[in-house]
NULOVEX-857402 format. One line per field, with one value per residue (C-alpha): x, y, z; chain. Coordinates in pm, 1 decimal, padded with zeros to 6 digits. Layout:
<sites>
x <- [X; ...]
y <- [Y; ...]
z <- [Z; ...]
c <- [A; ...]
</sites>
This chain:
<sites>
x <- [02404.5; 02066.2; 01778.2; 01397.0; 01264.2; 00917.4; 01045.2; 01239.1; 00876.8; 00650.9; 00934.6; 00937.6; 00548.8; 00566.0; 00804.8; 00578.3; 00245.7; 00444.5; 00532.6; 00176.0; 00013.4; 00260.0; 00265.1; -00065.1; -00102.1; -00429.9; -00720.5; -01019.1; -01344.0; -01698.3; -02027.2; -02185.9; -02516.5; -02293.6; -02089.1; -02369.1; -02341.8; -02648.1; -02476.9; -02711.8; -02485.9; -02187.2; -02385.4; -02487.5; -02134.6; -01980.8; -02242.3; -02170.3; -01834.5; -01905.4; -02023.0; -01804.3; -01502.6; -01253.3; -01149.2; -01133.2; -00838.8; -00962.1; -01110.3; -01114.2; -01370.5; -01325.4; -01572.4; -01464.7; -01166.3; -01312.0; -01310.5; -01674.1; -01657.2; -01309.7; -01284.3; -01041.9; -01122.1; -00952.9; -00697.1; -00582.1; -00577.2; -00479.3; -00138.1; -00014.1; 00102.1; 00020.7; 00202.7; 00088.7; 00264.5; 00160.3; 00051.9; 00391.6; 00419.7; 00190.9; 00463.6; 00725.4; 00541.0; 00494.6; 00910.7; 00947.9; 00739.6; 00920.8; 01261.4; 01120.0; 00997.6; 01360.2; 01503.7; 01680.3; 01515.5; 01233.2; 00981.4; 01122.3; 01483.8; 01617.9; 01616.8; 01957.8; 02122.7; 02100.3; 02320.5; 02575.5; 02772.1; 02477.7; 02369.6; 02416.0; 02671.3; 02418.4; 02139.4; 01860.8; 01658.6; 01371.5; 01566.2; 01738.7; 01379.4; 01263.2; 01219.5; 01066.6; 00732.0; 00730.8; 00820.4; 00562.7; 00246.4; 00380.8; 00438.5; 00824.9; 00796.0; 00903.6; 00677.4; 00665.4; 00764.4; 01099.7; 01105.8; 01438.5; 01490.1; 01480.5; 01772.3; 01982.7; 02131.3; 02200.7; 01790.9; 01920.2; 02176.7; 01890.1; 01577.8; 01818.0; 01915.7; 01559.4; 01401.4; 01205.6; 01003.7; 00735.7; 00801.4; 00827.2; 00512.6; 00250.7; 00173.2; 00058.5; 00209.9; 00188.8; 00595.0; 00676.7; 01039.5; 01008.5; 00881.5; 01181.2; 01391.5; 01235.2; 01266.3; 01686.2; 01693.9; 01550.7; 01841.8; 02104.3; 02012.5; 01945.6; 02166.9; 01903.2; 01643.5; 01289.2; 01208.8; 01469.0; 01377.1; 01021.9; 01013.4; 01067.7; 00890.9; 00586.2; 00561.3; 00677.7; 00390.2; 00129.4; 00263.3; 00305.5; 00577.3; 00744.5; 00727.2; 00955.2; 01011.1; 01213.9; 01542.3; 01737.7; 02081.8; 02222.6; 02026.4; 01794.7; 01434.7; 01216.2; 00981.5; 00716.2; 00609.8; 00741.8; 00654.5; 00471.7; 00253.8; -00110.0; -00422.8; -00464.9; -00146.1; -00299.2; -00599.6; -00397.5; -00210.1; -00543.4; -00675.6; -00366.4; -00429.6; -00793.3; -00672.1; -00449.8; -00157.3; -00204.7; -00201.9; -00308.8; -00333.2; 00021.0; 00129.2; 00291.1; 00286.2; 00419.1; 00165.8; -00080.2; 00124.4; -00172.8; -00349.6; -00113.5; -00059.4; -00435.3; -00539.6; -00498.3; -00227.3; -00274.3; -00573.9; -00485.7; -00646.9; -00787.7; -00945.1; -01161.8; -01547.6; -01666.8; -01887.1; -01656.8; -01409.9; -01691.9; -01754.3; -01383.9; -01180.8; -00853.3; -00966.5; -01050.7; -00692.7; -00377.3; -00200.0; 00164.8; 00122.1; -00210.0; -00499.9; -00806.0; -01168.0; -01540.7; -01714.3; -01491.4; -01239.4; -00870.0; -00667.5; -00371.2; -00392.0; -00189.3; -00191.5; -00453.0; -00695.6; -00490.0; -00692.2; -00631.6; -00906.8; -00990.9; -01344.7; -01328.8; -01696.8; -01782.0; -01459.2; -01396.9; -01136.6; -01158.7; -00813.0; -00894.2; -00667.0; -00708.6; -00687.8; -00884.4; -00847.1; -01103.7; -00997.5; -01307.6; -01550.9; -01398.1; -01365.0; -01722.9; -01889.2; -01784.8; -01943.5; -02273.8; -02281.9; -02063.0; -02148.6; -02498.8; -02481.2; -02307.3; -02516.3; -02431.4; -02576.7; -02608.3; -02831.5; -03088.9; -02969.0; -03042.4; -02989.5; -03112.1; -02868.2; -02556.0; -02610.2; -02591.1; -02293.5; -02096.1; -02189.2; -02073.0; -01767.8; -01681.1; -01734.1; -01537.6; -01345.4; -01189.8; -01285.5; -01018.5; -01053.1; -01292.8; -01199.1; -01212.5; -00947.8; -00839.6; -00677.4; -00417.8; -00261.6; -00122.0; -00011.6; 00223.4; 00330.9; 00679.0; 00734.2; 00936.6; 00933.5; 01171.8; 01036.9; 01145.4; 01094.3; 01285.8; 01121.6; 01199.8; 01505.7; 01291.9; 01417.1; 01234.1; 00880.7; 00761.5; 00453.3; 00424.1; 00056.4; 00030.3; -00160.3; -00429.4; -00446.8; -00223.6; 00011.5; 00351.7; 00498.9; 00904.1; 01039.5; 01425.6; 01571.1; 01940.6; 02026.5; 01780.9; 01512.9; 01131.1; 00902.0; 00546.1; 00259.2; -00150.5; -00433.2; -00710.3; -01004.3; -00850.8; -00552.1; -00265.7; -00022.0; 00345.8; 00664.5; 00881.1; 01210.3; 01044.4; 00955.1; 00661.9; 00439.6; 00495.9; 00383.4; 00748.3; 00928.4; 01174.9; 01316.0; 01662.3; 01609.0; 01698.7; 01412.4; 01566.4; 01339.7; 01036.1; 01183.8; 01097.6; 00734.3; 00436.9; 00210.8; -00119.6; -00211.7; -00475.8; -00515.5; -00810.3; -00824.4; -01048.3; -01075.2; -00864.5; -00602.1; -00587.9; -00459.4; -00503.8; -00263.5; -00358.5; -00095.3; -00140.7; 00149.7; -00046.4; 00138.3; 00108.4; -00195.8; -00118.2; -00182.7; -00017.4; -00238.3; -00098.3; -00279.1; -00107.3; -00243.0; -00096.9; -00099.5; 00088.7; 00427.6; 00420.1; 00291.9; 00202.4; 00191.6; 00016.4; 00166.7; -00032.5; -00054.6; -00282.0; -00042.4; 00025.2; -00313.2; -00358.5; 00028.3; 00067.4; 00369.9; 00372.4; 00625.2; 00651.1; 00770.8; 00856.0; 00866.7; 01195.2]
y <- [02188.0; 02024.9; 01919.0; 01933.3; 01598.9; 01764.0; 02062.6; 01826.4; 01587.0; 01859.8; 02029.8; 01643.3; 01647.9; 02015.8; 01887.4; 01536.2; 01794.6; 02023.9; 01723.6; 01541.4; 01907.9; 02021.0; 01650.1; 01454.4; 01114.1; 01065.0; 01245.7; 01333.5; 01129.5; 01237.7; 01059.7; 01053.6; 01241.2; 01555.2; 01564.0; 01551.0; 01181.9; 00925.9; 00604.2; 00384.9; 00487.9; 00377.2; 00067.1; 00011.1; 00065.4; -00222.7; -00445.4; -00397.1; -00456.0; -00831.9; -00935.9; -00727.4; -00870.4; -00671.5; -00821.3; -00516.8; -00506.9; -00157.0; 00183.4; 00529.4; 00769.6; 01123.9; 01394.6; 01777.9; 01672.9; 01386.1; 01012.9; 00973.9; 00580.3; 00348.1; -00061.0; -00350.6; -00691.7; -00889.9; -01008.7; -00674.5; -00407.5; -00062.6; -00053.8; -00290.3; -00073.2; -00202.0; -00193.2; 00078.2; 00056.6; 00310.0; 00537.9; 00583.3; 00809.9; 01087.4; 01119.8; 01134.0; 01418.6; 01594.4; 01582.4; 01714.9; 01988.1; 02048.1; 02092.5; 02310.5; 02549.3; 02536.2; 02644.1; 02265.3; 02218.2; 02381.3; 02200.3; 02289.3; 02129.0; 01913.8; 01515.0; 01464.7; 01804.2; 01584.1; 01266.7; 01344.6; 01067.8; 00834.9; 00977.7; 00741.1; 00838.8; 01015.3; 01225.1; 01248.4; 01582.9; 01428.2; 01293.4; 01636.5; 01814.0; 01584.0; 01800.0; 01695.3; 01827.1; 01571.4; 01320.0; 01397.9; 01408.9; 01051.1; 01217.2; 01143.4; 01028.6; 00660.9; 00360.8; 00134.4; 00222.6; 00092.9; -00246.5; -00361.8; -00322.2; -00712.4; -00717.7; -00393.6; -00248.2; 00077.6; 00191.8; 00567.1; 00492.5; 00231.3; 00466.2; 00742.0; 00508.3; 00393.9; 00539.3; 00875.6; 00816.7; 01076.4; 01445.1; 01485.8; 01648.0; 01507.2; 01190.9; 00999.8; 00648.5; 00501.3; 00484.0; 00416.6; 00398.7; 00771.9; 00815.6; 00602.7; 00919.9; 01155.7; 01027.6; 00953.1; 01349.7; 01439.1; 01194.8; 01393.9; 01737.5; 01693.3; 01383.6; 01233.4; 00925.2; 01056.0; 00878.9; 01121.8; 01421.4; 01418.2; 01305.6; 01634.0; 01810.9; 01584.5; 01281.6; 01393.9; 01732.5; 01456.5; 01263.9; 00972.9; 00694.8; 00400.1; 00365.0; 00212.3; 00236.1; -00032.6; 00092.1; 00018.5; -00157.3; 00204.4; 00321.1; 00533.6; 00488.9; 00340.3; 00582.6; 00433.4; 00185.5; 00045.9; 00278.5; 00095.8; 00306.6; 00257.1; 00310.1; 00663.1; 00794.5; 00756.0; 00926.2; 01202.7; 01253.2; 01275.8; 01546.6; 01776.4; 01811.6; 01841.7; 02119.9; 02271.7; 02168.7; 02297.6; 02106.4; 02202.5; 02592.8; 02588.2; 02552.6; 02233.8; 02167.5; 02512.8; 02689.6; 02584.3; 02331.8; 02109.9; 02255.8; 02236.0; 01894.2; 01782.4; 01922.8; 01741.2; 01856.6; 01600.5; 01391.2; 01010.6; 00918.2; 01256.3; 01012.2; 00833.6; 00897.5; 01089.0; 00839.3; 00626.9; 00847.6; 00941.1; 00576.5; 00559.7; 00670.0; 00658.8; 00859.1; 01190.1; 01373.9; 01326.8; 01564.0; 01510.1; 01130.2; 01177.1; 01068.1; 01269.7; 01096.4; 01113.0; 01372.5; 01619.0; 01415.4; 01329.1; 01013.1; 00865.8; 00491.8; 00154.7; -00190.3; -00428.9; -00120.5; 00109.3; 00455.6; 00765.0; 00958.0; 01354.2; 01498.2; 01855.6; 01918.5; 01731.6; 01820.1; 01454.2; 01205.4; 00792.8; 00577.0; 00221.7; -00087.1; -00398.1; -00657.5; -00659.0; -00720.5; -00478.6; -00136.2; 00040.8; -00188.6; -00125.8; 00274.4; 00246.8; 00134.3; 00479.9; 00642.7; 00429.1; 00441.3; 00669.2; 00972.9; 01040.0; 00987.2; 01288.1; 01611.8; 01981.9; 01997.2; 01819.8; 01525.8; 01410.9; 01164.4; 00776.2; 00594.8; 00225.6; 00300.4; 00427.2; 00086.6; -00107.8; 00046.7; 00050.8; -00328.5; -00389.7; -00244.4; -00431.8; -00744.4; -00714.5; -01014.7; -01210.8; -01609.6; -01798.3; -02176.7; -02401.8; -02631.3; -02964.3; -03252.6; -03584.5; -03887.7; -03833.4; -03534.7; -03819.3; -03993.7; -03740.0; -03543.3; -03520.2; -03652.6; -03442.8; -03499.2; -03468.2; -03239.6; -03208.4; -02867.4; -02700.7; -02377.6; -02366.5; -02404.8; -02577.9; -02937.8; -03015.1; -02973.4; -03107.1; -03116.5; -03071.0; -03083.3; -02903.9; -03042.1; -02739.8; -02824.1; -02560.3; -02673.9; -02567.7; -02656.8; -02621.2; -02565.1; -02615.7; -02434.3; -02396.6; -02073.7; -02020.2; -02265.3; -02099.8; -02199.7; -02137.0; -02149.4; -02217.9; -02203.2; -02504.9; -02272.7; -01991.1; -01685.3; -01730.0; -01486.3; -01536.7; -01371.5; -01532.5; -01420.5; -01632.6; -01343.2; -01288.8; -01248.7; -00889.3; -00720.2; -00626.8; -00921.9; -00954.1; -00589.4; -00613.8; -00411.7; -00378.0; -00544.7; -00596.5; -00369.1; -00629.0; -00906.2; -01038.2; -01020.4; -01055.7; -01325.2; -01495.0; -01872.5; -02115.5; -02428.5; -02693.8; -03012.3; -03039.3; -03435.2; -03747.4; -03697.8; -03287.5; -03063.4; -02651.4; -02391.1; -02017.2; -01782.1; -01420.0; -01151.2; -00899.1; -00563.3; -00630.4; -00699.2; -01060.7; -01439.9; -01734.8; -02088.4; -02415.8; -02738.5; -03046.9; -03395.7; -03704.3; -04065.4; -04351.9; -04239.9; -03942.8; -03584.6; -03329.9; -02954.1; -02719.4; -02338.6; -02054.0; -01661.6; -01383.7; -01184.3; -01452.6; -01545.6; -01851.5; -01988.9; -02264.3; -02418.4; -02802.4; -02994.1; -03353.0; -03547.6; -03881.7; -03936.4; -03940.2]
z <- [04141.8; 04316.7; 04131.2; 04233.1; 04097.6; 04142.8; 03910.8; 03671.5; 03639.1; 03552.2; 03300.0; 03107.7; 03150.3; 02943.6; 02712.0; 02609.0; 02605.9; 02385.8; 02159.1; 02152.0; 02102.1; 01808.1; 01641.1; 01692.2; 01665.4; 01590.4; 01416.5; 01619.4; 01567.1; 01574.0; 01456.3; 01142.2; 01150.4; 01340.2; 01033.1; 00792.1; 00685.3; 00719.0; 00925.0; 00708.9; 00384.0; 00578.9; 00680.8; 00308.4; 00184.2; 00467.9; 00405.9; -00000.8; 00098.7; 00179.9; -00194.1; -00362.5; -00574.7; -00351.8; -00027.0; 00207.5; 00471.4; 00619.9; 00585.7; 00757.0; 00653.7; 00749.7; 00704.0; 00820.1; 00951.9; 01190.6; 01166.3; 01179.6; 01066.5; 01027.3; 01050.2; 01004.9; 00875.2; 01103.9; 01120.1; 00968.8; 01278.8; 01305.0; 01411.0; 01119.2; 00821.7; 00472.8; 00120.6; -00060.0; -00407.0; -00619.5; -00383.8; -00262.1; -00584.9; -00446.6; -00185.1; -00390.3; -00587.2; -00236.9; -00201.5; -00490.4; -00389.2; -00118.1; -00288.4; -00558.1; -00246.8; -00137.2; -00447.5; -00481.4; -00823.9; -01056.3; -01248.4; -01568.5; -01444.4; -01717.5; -01584.2; -01772.1; -01551.3; -01234.3; -01403.3; -01631.8; -01565.5; -01639.6; -01965.8; -02323.4; -02565.1; -02785.4; -02612.1; -02830.8; -02856.6; -02656.8; -02348.5; -02357.4; -02339.1; -02095.0; -01760.4; -01386.0; -01448.1; -01773.3; -01517.9; -01265.5; -01495.9; -01656.8; -01996.6; -02010.6; -02355.9; -02334.1; -02494.6; -02314.1; -01990.8; -01920.6; -01736.2; -01663.4; -01322.9; -01228.1; -01468.4; -01427.5; -01111.5; -01208.9; -01265.9; -01363.7; -01645.9; -01770.0; -01752.5; -01933.0; -02207.2; -02279.0; -02587.7; -02549.3; -02864.1; -02842.5; -02724.3; -02315.5; -02209.0; -02461.2; -02394.7; -02106.2; -02036.2; -01696.7; -01570.6; -01228.3; -01339.1; -01409.3; -01047.4; -00928.7; -01108.4; -00907.9; -00577.0; -00750.2; -00837.3; -00447.8; -00313.8; -00587.1; -00443.6; -00095.7; -00017.9; 00156.5; 00059.3; 00012.3; 00342.9; 00552.9; 00328.0; 00393.6; 00748.0; 00922.5; 00654.9; 00644.1; 00828.3; 01181.3; 01124.3; 01059.3; 01369.6; 01086.4; 01254.2; 01247.5; 00829.6; 00565.5; 00215.4; -00023.8; -00210.1; -00462.4; -00464.3; -00454.0; -00158.1; -00367.7; -00264.6; -00507.7; -00521.9; -00720.6; -00455.4; -00166.0; 00113.0; 00388.8; 00652.3; 00843.9; 00706.3; 00967.2; 00763.4; 00448.8; 00569.0; 00704.3; 00362.9; 00205.7; 00478.9; 00431.0; 00074.0; 00157.9; 00395.0; 00071.3; 00279.9; 00649.8; 00962.2; 01287.1; 01174.2; 01018.6; 00646.1; 00598.2; 00248.3; 00025.2; -00036.9; -00336.2; -00337.0; -00303.9; -00515.3; -00812.9; -00769.2; -00760.9; -01089.3; -01437.8; -01620.1; -01901.3; -02012.9; -02052.5; -02398.2; -02541.2; -02822.4; -02607.7; -02660.5; -02358.5; -02249.6; -02230.1; -02021.5; -01814.0; -01642.8; -01590.1; -01303.4; -01495.8; -01764.0; -01542.3; -01586.4; -01397.8; -01163.4; -01023.7; -00924.6; -00845.1; -01040.6; -01107.0; -01031.3; -01064.6; -00900.2; -00848.1; -00670.3; -00661.4; -00573.5; -00483.9; -00577.9; -00520.9; -00709.7; -00608.8; -00415.7; -00211.1; -00208.1; -00052.3; -00216.2; -00168.5; -00189.0; -00208.9; -00253.9; 00024.4; 00304.1; 00304.8; 00264.9; 00268.4; 00294.8; 00175.3; 00161.4; -00005.3; -00260.9; -00575.8; -00930.7; -01032.1; -00851.5; -01033.6; -00858.4; -00533.5; -00582.2; -00751.1; -00408.6; -00247.9; -00521.4; -00452.1; -00091.9; 00075.0; -00162.0; -00150.3; 00240.1; 00252.2; 00337.9; 00376.4; 00725.9; 01025.6; 01048.8; 01316.4; 01536.8; 01368.9; 01683.3; 01484.5; 01209.4; 01426.6; 01638.9; 01350.7; 01177.0; 01518.7; 01542.3; 01178.6; 01208.1; 01511.7; 01302.8; 01050.6; 00950.9; 00712.2; 00802.5; 00847.8; 00739.3; 00843.5; 01106.7; 00994.3; 01144.2; 01006.5; 01122.2; 00888.9; 01132.4; 01402.0; 01117.2; 00927.7; 01239.0; 01326.2; 00995.3; 00699.4; 00293.0; 00052.2; -00187.0; -00589.4; -00783.9; -01107.4; -01024.1; -00646.9; -00405.7; -00105.5; -00091.2; 00229.8; 00434.1; 00734.8; 00961.9; 01365.1; 01504.4; 01878.8; 02129.3; 02080.6; 01727.7; 01560.9; 01289.2; 01224.1; 00886.3; 00895.0; 00501.3; 00412.9; 00153.9; -00036.0; 00203.4; 00439.8; 00635.5; 00720.0; 01011.4; 00968.7; 01232.6; 01148.9; 01347.5; 01370.0; 01249.8; 01364.5; 01296.0; 01382.0; 01436.3; 01358.9; 01156.7; 00883.4; 00718.4; 00376.1; 00092.5; 00053.6; -00263.3; -00423.6; -00763.1; -00745.1; -00632.9; -00931.3; -00889.2; -00767.2; -00451.2; -00067.0; 00112.2; 00447.4; 00593.1; 00497.0; 00718.4; 00946.5; 00793.5; 01014.7; 00919.5; 01009.1; 00909.1; 00925.3; 00832.4; 00736.6; 00613.4; 00293.4; 00332.8; 00511.6; 00248.1; 00168.9; 00398.1; 00329.7; 00414.8; 00394.8; 00494.6; 00491.2; 00475.2; 00691.3; 00609.8; 00230.1; 00035.9; -00041.1; 00070.9; -00040.3; 00010.8; -00004.0; -00083.4; 00058.3; -00108.7; 00068.3; -00080.0; 00105.8; 00161.4; -00127.8; -00089.7; -00394.6; -00261.3; -00525.9; -00395.0; -00538.4; -00441.5; -00474.0; -00673.3; -00994.4; -00972.7; -01220.6; -01138.2; -00982.5; -00870.3; -00786.9; -00572.7; -00525.6; -00291.8; -00073.5; 00305.3; 00453.0]
c <- [A; A; A; A; A; A; A; A; A; A; A; A; A; A; A; A; A; A; A; A; A; A; A; A; A; A; A; A; A; A; A; A; A; A; A; A; A; A; A; A; A; A; A; A; A; A; A; A; A; A; A; A; A; A; A; A; A; A; A; A; A; A; A; A; A; A; A; A; A; A; A; A; A; A; A; A; A; A; A; A; A; A; A; A; A; A; A; A; A; A; A; A; A; A; A; A; A; A; A; A; A; A; A; A; A; A; A; A; A; A; A; A; A; A; A; A; A; A; A; A; A; A; A; A; A; A; A; A; A; A; A; A; A; A; A; A; A; A; A; A; A; A; A; A; A; A; A; A; A; A; A; A; A; A; A; A; A; A; A; A; A; A; A; A; A; A; A; A; A; A; A; A; A; A; A; A; A; A; A; A; A; A; A; A; A; A; A; A; A; A; A; A; A; A; A; A; A; A; A; A; A; A; A; A; A; A; A; A; A; A; A; A; A; A; A; A; A; A; A; A; A; A; A; A; A; A; A; A; A; A; A; A; A; A; A; A; A; A; A; A; A; A; A; A; A; A; A; A; A; A; A; A; A; A; A; A; A; A; A; A; A; A; A; A; A; A; A; A; A; A; A; A; A; A; A; A; A; A; A; A; A; A; A; A; A; A; A; A; A; A; A; A; A; A; A; A; A; A; A; A; A; A; A; A; A; A; A; A; A; A; A; A; A; A; A; A; A; A; A; A; A; A; A; A; A; A; A; A; A; A; A; A; A; A; A; A; A; A; A; A; A; A; A; A; A; A; A; A; A; A; A; A; A; A; A; A; A; A; A; A; A; A; A; A; A; A; A; A; A; A; A; A; A; A; A; A; A; A; A; A; A; A; A; A; A; A; A; A; A; A; A; A; A; A; A; A; A; A; A; A; A; A; A; A; A; A; A; A; A; A; A; A; A; A; A; A; A; A; A; A; A; A; A; A; A; A; A; A; A; A; A; A; A; A; A; A; A; A; A; A; A; A; A; A; A; A; A; A; A; A; A; A; A; A; A; A; A; A; A; A; A; A; A; A; A; A; A; A; A; A; A; A; A; A; A; A; A; A; A; A; A; A; A; A; A; A; A; A; A; A; A; A; A; A; A; A; A; A; A; A; A; A; A; A; A; A; A; A; A; A; A; A]
</sites>
């Protein structure tokens, strides 16, 4: 048999073209005024982020299906994933929607029916009544939320053993383990993790790839947290819901699921005064693992400021990654600046504001530490210090300063050694197997997919005896900081991170 190489190449090209058309890799772009948005409003939003309590990492604004503004605060970048925390819940709920459509379960399916071998010896009436829908709307009836994941390796059994004190479906209580149970149910009825199950049904049609999802020790996706994907992927997911489940003319989500999942099914605090409720984006009602918001919007959101906001009245979505302790302040910037910038019709060109916006987006950055030098660098270069600390297994630290001024520190532990690099007045990229700070760090899970973690480091001398080191875990919201104080042959290290604010771990040591 003979092959014509030109014919073969043409066939391959057609295959690639078909794949790109079937699974578009990127959202189309436009300019704000063409889509009825004032560039100045977006610019005002960007300018407001500079004085916000929120540390923004990225955002993408989509109007009428087109990206009209996006930006990443250097060293964050478009090709980097970002830990979603509870934005993961909206994806788990979507898997439930697919499974219902495929008749693998129903909204009124009883949770205990999927795990007959995991139920407690005595099944309470409330536990017996608990349904998939109850878990979807955060009305599992448990109070408080089970918090055993750091001690128990069988999360399903632990969840079912927790007292169900309220009638299921009657009282809202945020319950991440309830979402984990939805993930476990998906795996039970499909034989696949939520990630595997969603890949051909959701991720591939939207052109979402290079993602991962943490699992428990039994290999079940954590469901309520642990998904990592890119900012544009978040925007695509929100846009899919805005389009009522349609993508490129094809119905991706089960018909009607987007509307069903995004409407309020339960009110968080029905006795709260209306004036107080109106001021909060956490008191507008809750759907299927989605929050209702002010301004007739709805969203998926995750701890420390991860947002996928859908605004049906404006035919717009915005995705944001960030780190903040005040998520209301963060979303209020959207309502204050982005929302009023949107108009029903096209706007006249605003060259000045458009140019200013383009420049501002290009210059977005989280500044590294200011470059400062000290003669002590030469003295400690190549030196090691033995450390003592009851809270940590790190037993040694050493310093190395290169000719270009970069600093490398090496940490020795009982089971692993870590090398971390820091730029002088700049961000220096690297990777490490050192576990980074995380809200779910104490949960007993499989995190192999998180290492090696991508990091960026920067350092500065505060004075002749104090060295500051900042390490960003760039595919998470979080940062670790070290202040090293040198006195004679001794060293004192104060370690903090952006998850456990107010907590400081202190190491003391001596030069070897």
